[in-house]
C-alpha positions, 0 to 999 in steps of 0.5 A: 482931941483931933476931929480924926482921934474923936471920930475913931471911936465911934467909927470902930464901934460901928466897923464891929456893929457892921461885921457882927451883924454881917456876921450873924446874918450869914452864918444865919443863913448857913444854919438854917441850910440855905445856900445864899450863905455862900452868895452873901461871902461871895458878895462881901468878898467882892463888893465889900473888900476888893471894889471897896478897896480898889473904889478907895484907891481909884478916888486918892485926891479927891477934892469933895466940899463936905455936906453940912448938917445943921442939926445932926440929931434932929435931921437924922431923927427925922429922916428915920422915923421917915423910914420907919413909917412912911418908908417902910409900912406906906411905901414897902407895905401898901403902896408897893403892893397896890403898883405891882397888882397893876395886870398890864406890865408897861403900866405898872413898871411907870407906876413903880418909878413913878411911886419910886421916885417921889418916896426916895426922892421928892418926899425927903427933900421935902422934907429936908427942906422943912427942917431948913436943910439945903439940896442943892450939896445932895445933887453935885455931879463933881464930873471934875476934881473928883476922880469921876471918869476913872472911877466911873470907866474903872469900877463899871468895866469890872462890875459888868464883866463880873455880872456877865460872867457869874450871872445867868444875864447873857444867856436871859437876855438871849433867851428873849430872841432880841435882835441886834436892832433890839438891843441897839436900843433896849440896852441904853433904855434899860441903862436909863431905867436902872439909873432912875428906877435903882440908881436915884431913887436909893442912892439919893435916900440912902446915901445923899441923904440918910448917910451924912446925917448918920455921919454928923449925928455919929460924928464919924463919916466912916461910921454913917458909910457902915450904918447906912449900908446896914438900914441899905440892906433892912430896907429891901427885906419887906419888899422881899418878903411880901411879895417875893417868892420861891423863884426870887433870890433870898426869899423865905416864909421864915422872915428872919431868914430874909431880913439875914439875906437882905443884910448879908447881900446888899450891905456889902453893896452899900459898903462899896456905894457909901465909901464912893459917895463920902470920898467924893460927894458925887450923885451922879457916880453912884447912881451910875454905879448902882445902875450898872450893877441892875443894868443886865440882870433885868434887861431881859424883864426890860426887853420882855415889857416893851419891845 
């Protein structure tokens, strides 16, 4: 049996799992009168289907070397245990609650960034080194031979355009009263901050560390993309539930609704990033695209804190 045929079964099974969890989560929101079910459908159509399909076309011919995973069961098991104990309980449960309790906004933001970098990047890297895995392959930029620039430019412009139209980001930025002289430094500074706080942290852990190991364990890179996308969504649930509020999208007093929201709305985005990383192995590319998703929605808050 060929390698492709051998991996087809796990890929199909993982695809069904993804579809069932996403569909079930979206229906749960709908059945409970939560209007976020429409957001979930919109995000799936845009990010999970349209942009993922476009990303597949843009990355055709990308010459990306495989990431070697010597002990798939041990490494994937260790990373999942890390996510369940250190990440979900210690970081999301206690660490972020403490960090967000810091009153001074600028100090809080610096502490949160440092904590995220430690938990998403430094500690997982040390874990892999302890398991005998190499870190260097996870840090590939892939600027040539990976369809890097055309993928970044085309998808980046589409993402920014979509967010400018369908989100209140531009109105929120205008409401800050920031002039051209402030926006001139705040826009690139927000992009840099989001590249570190959201892009590097989440993409290194989920796409760089977890996805290749799950793919190796399941013997299918496609299966690794699907399962990692679900875990990427679920990982946002504890923080949203414990530190959200009525003004925060997706928050609810029902923890199942919060989990359903994170799967229904965030897993399709994970699918897009996972597909791009699987085809290019470029951490920098998914970091920058992830940051572009967050830069406009977070710019008004960045201005209010740092300007």
